[in-house]
N, C-alpha and C positions, 0 to 999 in steps of 0.2 A: 224672639219670645223670651221673657224673663224666666229665670230659674224658679221653680216652685219653692215657696217658703217651707220651713220645717213643718208647720201646721198643715199645709196643703199636702205635703208628702205623707205625713202620718194619716191624714184623712184617706188618701188613696190606699194606704195599706189596710186600714180598718174597714174599707168597703170591698176589699178584694174577694171576700167570700161570695159576694153577689156576682161578680164577674166570672169566678170559677164555676159556680153553679150554672150560670147562663151558658158557658162553653160546654158543660156537661149535657145540658138540655139539647143544644143543637147537634152535638155529637150523636146522642141517642136517636134523634129524629133524622139523622143522615142529611142535614141541610147542605153541607158542602158537596156531597155527592149529587144532590138534586139540582144544584145550580152550576155544576162543573162545566157543562156544555153551553148553557145559556142562562141569562138572568130570569128570575121568576118573581111574580107578585106575591106579597104576603098572603093574600087570599088564596092563591093557588097552592102555596106551600102548606097553609093551614088545612086545606081540603085534602091534600095528598097524605098528610100525616095525622089527620083526624084530631086536631087540637083546636083550642079556642083562638080565633083569629086575632082579637084585640090583645090577648096576653102574648101571643107569639110576636105580634107587631112591636110591643113594648120591649121584649127581650132583644129582638133583632135590631131595633133602633139603638139600644145601648151598645150592642156589639159593633154596629157601624161607627159609633163614636169612638170605640176602642180600636178602630182600623182592622177588625177581624173580618168584617164584611164591608161592602160598599153599596151605594145605590146609584142607579142611572137617573136620567132626567125625568123618567116616568115613575120613579119610586120603586122600581123593581130591585130585588136584592141581587147584588153582584158579588162573585167570589174574589176576595182580595188575597194577596200572597200569604198573609198570616192565616187566614181562614183555610187556605188550600192545604195546610198541614193536617187538617181534620178529614181530608178525603181518605176513603178506605184504601185507595190504591196509591197514595202518595208515598214516596220513599221515606222510610222511618215514620210512617203515619202516626199522629198523635191521637187518633180517634179513640182507639181502645184505652189508652192511658187516661184520656178525659172521662170516659165512662167509668173507669175503675175508681179514680180518686173522688168522683162525685156520687158514687153509688151510695145508697142509704147505709149499707153495712160498713163501708169505709168512712163515710162522713161521721158516723158514731165514734170511730177510732180517733179522728182528728180532734175531737172534743176532749180527749183524755190527757193532754200534755201536762196539765198540773199534776194529775195523779202519777204520770210517768216520772216527773221530777221529784215528787214526794217519795216514791217507792223504788225507782229504778226499774220497774217492770214495764212491759210493753203496753201501748194503748189498746192493742188487740185483746190482751188478757183482761184489761179493765172493762172494755166494751163487750166482749163476747165470752169471757171466762176460759179461754184456752190459748195455746200458742198459735202463731200465724198459719203454719202449714197444716196443723190439725184442723183449724178453722176452714181452710181452703178445701180440705178433703171432703167435707160434707156441705159445702156451699158452692156448687158448680157454677152458679150464675156469676159469682165474683171470680172464681178460679179460672174459668175459661177466658174471661176478659184479661185477667192478670197474665196468664200464659201467652196470650196473643200480643200484648203490648211489650212484654219482655222479649218475645221473639222479634218484634219489630225493632226494638232497641239494639238487639244483637246484630241485626241486619246492617245497621249503620256502622257498628264498631268492627265487624268481622274482617273487612278488607284491611283495616289498619293492622290487625293482629297477624294476618297472613303475610303482609308486607314486612313486618318486623321480625318474624321468626321463621327459621328454616324447618318446616315440618317433614320435608322429604326424607330425612334420616330415619324416620320411624316406620315400623311395620304396622302396628296397631295402636290407635289412639282411643282411649276411653274418655268421653266427654261427661264428666261427673256433674249431674244436675243440669244437663244440657238442654232442657226444655223441649222445644219443637225442632231443634237440630239445625238452626241457621248457621251457627258458628262452625259446627262440625261439617256441614255441607260445603261451606266456603273453603275450609281446609282441604277436604277430600277432592273438591273440584280443581283446586290449584295444584294438588299433588296426586296424580293418577296412580302411583304405586303404593299408596297408603290405604289401609282399611280402618274402619271406625266402629265404635260401639257407643250408641247413645243411651246413657244411663239416667233414669229419672223415676219419679213416682209412677205407679201403674196408671193412675187417672190422667196423668199428663201424656203418657205414651199411647193411651187408648184411642185418641183422635188421630187425624192424619198429621204426620210430621213431615218436615221438608226432606228428610232422608228417604222417604218412601218413593222419591222420584225414580222412575225406571232406570235412569242412568247410573244410579248408585246401588241398585238392588244387590249386586254381587259383592260390594265392598263395605256395606254398612248394615248394621242390625241394631234392633232395640232390645234392651234388657231392663226390666223393671226391678226396683228394689229400694232399699233405704240406705243411703250413704253412710249413716251412722252405725249400720250393722255390718255390711260387707259389700265389697266392690268386685266386679268381674276380675278374675286372676289372669296373670300371664301377659299383660300388655307391656309395651315398652314406653308408653307415654300416658300419663294421667293428667288430663286438662281440668283444672278447677277454676272455672271462670265465674266471678261474682257470687261465690259461695261463702268464702270466709267472712265477707263484709257483713253478712246478716247472722253471724254466729259469734258468741263470746269466745274467749281464748280456749276454754275447756272443750267446747263443741268443735271449734276450729281444729284443735289438735286431734280430736277424735277422727275427723274426716281425713286429715293428713296421715294419721297413723294407719288408717284403713287403706290408704293409698300405698303406704310402705309395705303393708302385709300382702297386698295383692300384686305388686309389681315384681318383675324380674330384677335381678341385682343391677343390671346395666341400664335400667329404665330411668326416665326423668319424670318429675312432677313439675307441672307448669301452672303456677297460680297467676291468674289475671285479675287484677283488682285496681280500684281507683285509690291512690294514696292520698293521705292528708298532707298538704304542703307544710313545710317548716315556716316559722315566722308568723306574721299577722294573718288571721283568718280571712279567706276570700269566700264570697257567697256560695259558689257552686258546690265544692266538696263538703263544706261545713253544713250547708242546708241538707245535703244528702245524708250526712252523719245524723242529723236530728230526725230525719225520716226513718233511719234505722232504729232510733230510740222508740219511735212510734210503733214499728213493726215487730221488733224482737227484744226490746229492752236493753239487755246487757251487751249486745253486739255493737260494733262500731267500725267505721273506717280506721285504718291504722297508718302511722307514719312508716316509712321504709325501714327504719331502725328496729321496728317491732317484729319483723318477720324472722330473723335468724333464730330467736328463742322459740318461736312456734315450731319451726322446722326441727330444731334440736330435740325438743320434747317428743316429737313424733318419729325420731330415728332417721332424720334427713339432714342434709347440709345444704345451705343456700350457696349456689355456685355462681350465679350472676343475675343482674337485673337489667332488663332492656326497656327503653322507652318505646312508645308507639305514637303514631300520628292521631292520637285520640286521648282522652283522659286516662286511659289504662296504662299500666305497666305490666310486663311479663317477668315473673320471678321464677327462676329455674332452680330446681333442687334435685339432689342425687342422694342415693343411699349413703348413710353414714358408715 
């Protein structure tokens, strides 16, 4: 097969909105779950989901062409490996993420990039008039999906973090902005002598978290609050995973300073982030960086060389940086 011409490649890019929305539709309808065990006809799927059969047929036909689904000899829809990532029970399931990025509220945000570039402010502010986490606090339909997909993403990366760093040295780990607790659960499961505190917004912790598992009930607890105000005191490890990336330098320093205020003098702060690579941009981290522009405006991914100054401003000293078998690095800091 010949390589697509530049015009053909650009045409594919300019029609990607249609593919993305189609993936969001089938995610909401749970199509991957419905055909996980056996293929189904479009008419049966339309009946089960109470949608228009012809319209669903047209969407599924396009997704078959994209290799997201397949068809058998009778025309029934078959789950392909790519579509299987949309199953609710798939490891690292993409279903919630697909529903999040194609939700009407977030679709309005993605249309604001010109305003973001003109002003440096986030697409959320332009679309909804407030900062992202404030927006989530009173938009539970989006917030719940966001928290679930972030939890699924953490599930994929957690083992690489556990393999890269020895957490057994600590008595108590505070997972700052830890969501539903998948990362903390992985750490505590691998280190039976360690206790943990899952710290996040009240509305995040109100639902069932992974650390509510009976096996962890005596070693883990949930504490709600705002990381820009105060953190639980007295722990010997403060884990700050995927927090600094969606904050500008001033807000990032504020979080790190609160870690320094709360920690015992011998404690460590562990920042887990995806760094920007030096040299020519590559698609993954740089597209992630633009997503941060959409969500929080002035925040950004950082090169490794940017972290020492952040720690110094917060009363900390960077002690070492460890790679992981994932896009993340672990940046360890101690009290200055």
